[in-house]
C-alpha positions in Angstrom: 64.9 68.6 170.8 66.0 69.5 167.4 69.4 71.0 166.6 69.6 73.4 163.7 72.3 72.7 161.2 73.8 75.3 158.9 72.9 74.9 155.4 75.2 72.8 153.2 77.6 75.1 151.3 76.9 75.5 147.7 79.4 73.4 145.5 82.4 75.5 144.5 82.4 76.2 140.7 84.7 73.8 138.8 88.1 75.4 138.3 88.3 76.8 134.8 91.6 75.0 134.1 89.8 71.8 134.6 87.2 72.5 132.1 89.7 73.5 129.4 92.4 70.9 129.9 93.8 68.7 127.0 91.2 65.8 127.6 88.2 68.0 128.1 85.6 67.6 125.3 85.5 70.7 123.0 83.5 72.0 120.0 85.0 74.0 117.0 82.1 76.1 115.9 82.6 77.5 112.3 80.3 80.2 110.9 80.9 81.6 107.2 78.7 83.4 105.0 77.8 87.0 104.1 79.2 89.5 106.7 76.6 91.9 108.6 76.6 93.4 112.0 75.7 91.2 115.0 76.8 87.9 113.8 79.5 87.5 116.5 77.1 88.8 119.3 74.5 86.5 117.7 76.5 83.2 117.8 77.7 83.7 121.6 74.2 84.8 122.8 73.0 81.3 121.1 76.0 79.6 122.9 75.2 81.3 126.3 72.1 79.2 126.8 74.4 76.0 127.1 76.8 77.6 129.7 80.0 76.7 127.6 83.3 78.4 128.1 85.1 80.2 125.2 88.4 78.6 124.6 89.4 80.5 121.5 88.1 82.9 119.0 89.2 83.6 115.3 87.6 85.9 112.7 88.4 87.3 109.6 86.3 89.2 106.7 87.5 89.1 103.4 85.5 90.8 100.5 82.4 91.0 102.8 82.5 87.3 103.6 82.9 86.3 107.2 84.6 83.3 108.8 84.1 83.1 112.3 85.6 80.2 114.5 84.7 79.5 118.0 86.4 76.9 120.1 84.2 76.3 123.2 83.7 73.5 125.8 81.0 70.9 125.4 77.7 71.6 127.2 77.6 69.9 130.5 75.1 72.0 132.7 71.4 71.3 132.9 71.4 68.2 131.2 71.6 69.7 127.8 73.5 67.7 125.1 75.8 68.5 122.3 73.1 67.6 119.9 70.8 70.0 121.3 73.5 72.7 121.0 74.2 71.8 117.4 70.7 72.0 116.4 70.2 75.3 118.0 73.4 76.7 116.2 72.3 75.4 112.8 68.8 76.9 113.2 70.3 80.2 114.3 72.7 80.3 111.3 70.1 79.2 108.6 68.0 82.1 109.8 70.7 84.6 109.0 71.5 82.7 105.7 74.8 81.5 106.9 76.4 78.1 107.1 77.6 76.5 110.2 79.9 73.6 110.9 80.5 72.0 114.3 83.5 69.7 115.0 83.9 67.5 118.1 87.3 67.2 119.7 89.3 67.5 122.9 91.2 70.3 124.2 92.7 73.4 122.6 95.1 73.8 119.9 98.2 71.7 119.8 101.2 73.4 121.3 103.2 75.4 118.9 106.8 74.5 118.3 109.5 76.5 119.6 110.7 79.5 117.7 108.5 82.3 116.7 109.0 84.6 113.6 107.1 87.3 111.6 107.7 86.6 107.8 106.7 89.7 105.9 106.3 89.2 102.1 106.0 92.1 99.7 105.0 91.6 96.1 104.1 94.2 93.4 101.9 92.1 92.6 102.0 89.3 94.9 101.3 86.2 92.8 99.8 82.8 93.8 102.8 81.2 92.4 105.3 83.2 94.6 103.0 82.8 97.8 103.0 79.1 97.2 106.8 79.0 97.0 107.3 81.0 100.3 104.8 78.9 102.1 106.4 75.8 100.9 109.8 76.8 102.0 108.7 77.8 105.4 107.1 74.3 105.6 110.5 72.8 104.4 112.4 74.3 107.3 110.0 72.6 109.7 108.1 75.8 110.4 104.3 75.9 110.8 102.4 78.8 109.5 99.9 79.7 112.4 98.2 82.9 110.9 98.4 85.0 107.7 97.1 88.4 107.3 97.3 91.5 104.9 99.4 94.4 106.1 98.7 96.5 103.0 97.3 96.3 99.5 99.2 99.4 98.0 101.6 100.7 96.9 102.5 97.0 97.1 100.7 94.0 98.5 102.1 93.0 101.7 101.3 90.0 104.0 102.7 88.8 107.1 102.8 85.0 108.1 103.1 84.2 111.8 105.5 81.1 111.8 106.4 78.6 114.7 108.5 75.7 115.0 111.8 76.9 113.6 114.4 79.7 114.4 114.4 82.8 113.0 117.9 82.7 111.5 117.1 79.6 109.9 114.0 80.9 108.1 115.9 84.0 107.2 118.5 81.8 105.4 116.1 79.6 103.6 113.8 82.4 102.4 116.3 85.1 101.2 117.5 83.0 98.0 113.8 81.8 97.4 112.5 85.4 97.5 115.3 86.6 95.2 114.7 83.8 92.8 110.8 84.6 92.4 111.0 88.3 92.7 109.5 89.1 95.9 110.7 90.8 99.0 110.7 88.9 102.3 111.8 90.1 105.8 112.1 87.6 108.7 112.2 89.0 112.4 111.7 87.4 115.8 108.3 87.7 117.3 107.9 88.8 121.0 107.7 91.9 122.9 110.8 93.2 121.3 109.2 93.9 118.2 106.9 96.4 119.8 109.8 98.1 121.7 111.0 101.6 120.8 113.4 101.4 118.0 116.0 103.5 116.3 115.8 103.9 112.4 118.9 105.1 110.5 119.0 105.6 106.7 121.4 106.4 104.3 120.7 109.4 102.2 121.8 109.3 98.6 119.6 107.2 96.8 118.0 105.9 99.8 116.3 108.9 101.8 116.4 110.9 98.5 116.5 110.0 94.9 119.7 111.8 94.1 123.5 111.7 94.3 124.2 114.8 96.1 128.0 115.2 94.7 126.4 115.0 91.3 124.0 117.9 92.0 127.1 120.0 93.1 129.0 118.7 90.2 126.2 119.9 87.8 126.7 123.4 89.1 130.5 123.0 88.6 130.2 121.8 85.0 132.2 118.5 85.9 129.5 116.0 85.9 131.6 113.7 83.5 134.6 114.0 85.5 132.6 113.1 88.7 130.9 110.3 87.0 134.3 108.8 85.9 135.8 108.9 89.5 132.5 107.1 90.6 133.0 104.5 88.3 136.6 103.9 89.1 135.5 103.4 92.7 132.8 100.9 91.7 135.5 99.2 89.9 137.6 98.9 93.0 140.4 101.1 91.7 139.7 103.5 94.4 138.5 103.1 97.9 135.5 105.5 99.3 138.0 108.1 101.0 140.0 108.2 97.9 137.2 108.9 95.6 135.4 111.4 97.8 138.6 113.6 98.0 139.0 113.2 94.2 135.4 114.2 93.6 135.2 117.0 96.1 138.5 118.6 94.6 136.6 119.1 91.3 134.2 121.4 93.3 137.1 124.1 94.2 136.1 127.4 93.5 132.3 126.9 93.6 130.4 129.9 95.4 128.8 128.9 98.7 125.4 130.2 97.5 125.2 126.9 95.3 124.4 125.1 98.6 121.0 126.6 98.7 120.3 125.7 95.0 121.5 122.0 95.7 119.1 121.8 98.6 116.3 123.0 96.5 117.0 120.3 94.0 117.0 117.4 96.4 113.9 115.1 95.7 112.8 112.9 98.6 112.2 109.2 97.8 108.6 108.4 97.4 107.1 107.5 100.8 110.1 109.0 102.8 107.7 111.7 104.5 105.3 109.0 105.3 107.9 106.8 106.7 109.4 109.3 109.1 106.3 110.8 110.1 104.8 107.3 111.0 108.0 106.3 112.7 107.9 109.5 115.0 104.3 109.1 115.9 105.2 105.5 117.1 107.9 107.0 119.4 110.8 105.8 117.3 114.0 107.8 116.9 115.1 108.4 113.2 118.4 109.5 111.9 120.5 109.6 108.7 124.2 108.9 108.0 125.7 109.9 104.8 128.8 109.8 102.7 127.5 113.2 101.3 127.7 116.5 102.9 126.3 118.1 106.2 125.3 121.1 103.9 122.5 119.0 102.9 121.8 116.5 105.6 121.5 119.3 108.2 118.8 120.8 106.1 117.2 117.5 105.9 117.2 116.9 109.6 115.5 120.4 110.2 112.9 119.8 107.5 112.0 116.3 108.3 112.4 116.4 112.2 115.0 114.0 112.4 116.7 113.0 115.7 120.2 112.5 114.4 122.3 113.5 111.3 125.8 112.9 110.4 127.9 113.3 107.1 131.0 114.9 105.7 131.5 118.5 105.6 132.5 120.6 102.7 135.1 123.3 103.6 134.1 126.7 102.8 136.9 129.7 102.9 135.9 133.2 101.8 132.7 131.9 100.4 133.9 129.6 98.0 134.2 125.7 98.5 138.0 124.7 98.7 137.5 121.5 97.2 138.3 119.7 100.7 136.3 118.2 103.4 136.9 118.7 107.0 136.7 116.4 110.1 136.4 112.7 110.2 135.3 110.9 106.9 132.1 109.1 107.1 132.9 105.9 105.3 131.6 102.4 105.4 133.3 101.8 108.8 132.2 105.3 109.7 128.6 104.7 109.1 128.6 101.5 111.5 130.2 103.4 114.1 127.7 106.3 113.9 124.8 103.7 114.1 126.5 102.6 117.4 126.8 106.0 118.7 123.2 107.1 117.9 121.9 103.9 119.6 123.7 104.7 122.8 122.7 108.3 122.7 119.1 107.2 122.0 119.3 104.5 124.9 118.3 101.9 122.2 120.1 98.4 122.2 121.5 97.3 118.7 119.3 94.7 118.5 116.4 97.1 118.4 117.8 99.3 115.6 116.9 99.3 111.8 119.4 100.4 109.1 118.4 101.1 105.5 120.8 101.7 102.6 121.7 100.9 99.2 125.5 100.7 98.5 128.3 98.6 99.4 129.6 101.4 102.1 126.2 100.8 103.9 127.1 97.1 104.4 128.9 97.4 107.7 125.8 99.5 109.1 123.2 97.0 107.8 125.1 94.2 109.5 125.4 96.0 112.7 121.8 96.7 113.1 119.2 94.3 114.4 117.6 94.5 111.0 119.3 95.7 108.0 117.3 96.4 105.0 118.7 97.0 101.5 116.8 99.4 99.6 116.9 99.0 95.7 120.2 97.9 96.2 122.9 96.3 94.0 123.0 92.5 94.3 126.1 92.4 96.5 124.0 94.5 99.0 120.9 92.5 98.8 122.7 89.4 99.3 124.4 90.4 102.3 121.6 92.2 104.2 119.0 90.9 106.3 116.3 91.7 103.8 115.7 93.6 100.7 112.9 95.9 99.4 113.0 96.4 95.6 110.2 98.9 95.2 110.5 102.4 95.0 108.5 103.3 98.0 110.5 104.0 101.2 107.4 103.7 103.5 107.1 100.0 102.7 109.7 99.5 105.4 107.0 100.1 107.7 105.3 96.9 106.9 108.7 94.9 107.9 108.0 96.3 111.3 104.3 95.2 111.4 102.6 98.4 110.7 99.6 98.1 108.4 98.5 100.7 105.7 95.2 101.3 107.5 97.0 102.3 110.6 99.2 104.7 108.8 96.0 106.1 107.1 94.3 106.2 110.3 97.0 108.1 111.8 97.0 110.7 109.0 93.3 111.0 109.2 92.8 109.6 105.6 89.9 107.8 104.4 90.5 105.3 101.5 
């Protein structure tokens, strides 16, 4: 009497991790040549016949030339051999007038060192010499450049290096003097989820968001430009602190009719790229504010026109339709700007580490150093040296590149076609 037995169970598939461990044979397949639609699909369709697993993929297209790298496990199923895979891939590549290179090895990429940073380099232009200097300095800190890609080609060339193996602060300290010496702008920020989190961006106004010094615009209407300029020079020489110089300059405006405010508002010139910067930040869900040693009579108007979330400045006193030559309320000075940054961040619900401050003058330094990222914009040397990073081109929207936003993303959001 025969007894029926259940069929033998099919062997369980080998766990994926066992086929992609550090000692598992792998092949690095490199394809390069003239780009055209279908190359990536064609390569993997060719590899599919050998039941290989994909471990890693990298592809880049530069000026119409493609470099496609695929790291796959060596063939093991159906008795096929590595030699057969190689022959098939080379035959496929030749049929498309592409070149192929296949390198045998084991496992995946070597583990990256501790520490992850994004190094953004801005050049106008970006020369081979300066790129070499930045790359060499990264290497000298023990860092490894894992990936490089372009963020923008105009109005400046901006590239980003993904670096591992060294700390962000160490990189920043090493690259800042190098960048200053070769005439490029470099920003170093930590990698990770925090870079994608909602942020608060706070800007100075005079000579940052706008091209003008508001007190000088008022002084022109009062006929006291030379006197205001002389007080400003005394402050720059350290003979007066900011509050003293503010009171001295505002006193020269006494008697001006309040109608001059509308004239000054009309004369204010935004810095190139200011609207693009703010519009893009708002689309990304960021909150944006301004702090100024200037006057609310101008910053309130800017807040409304540009859709800003926060604005704070000094206020010119007006009595009977005339400027009195005095300011009212708390003075927004160097310490006040840092205090307002903290206040805006608390109101916005954004940690200070996720704030960005932009300014050009010494009275912005406390704010720049309080923020998670302080950007000196066309600033004096003392400010550039003390800030986290510096931008020395006249386009405010280049700050977007420091945040990892590409020019293509900006244009796509605006519905522009290059």
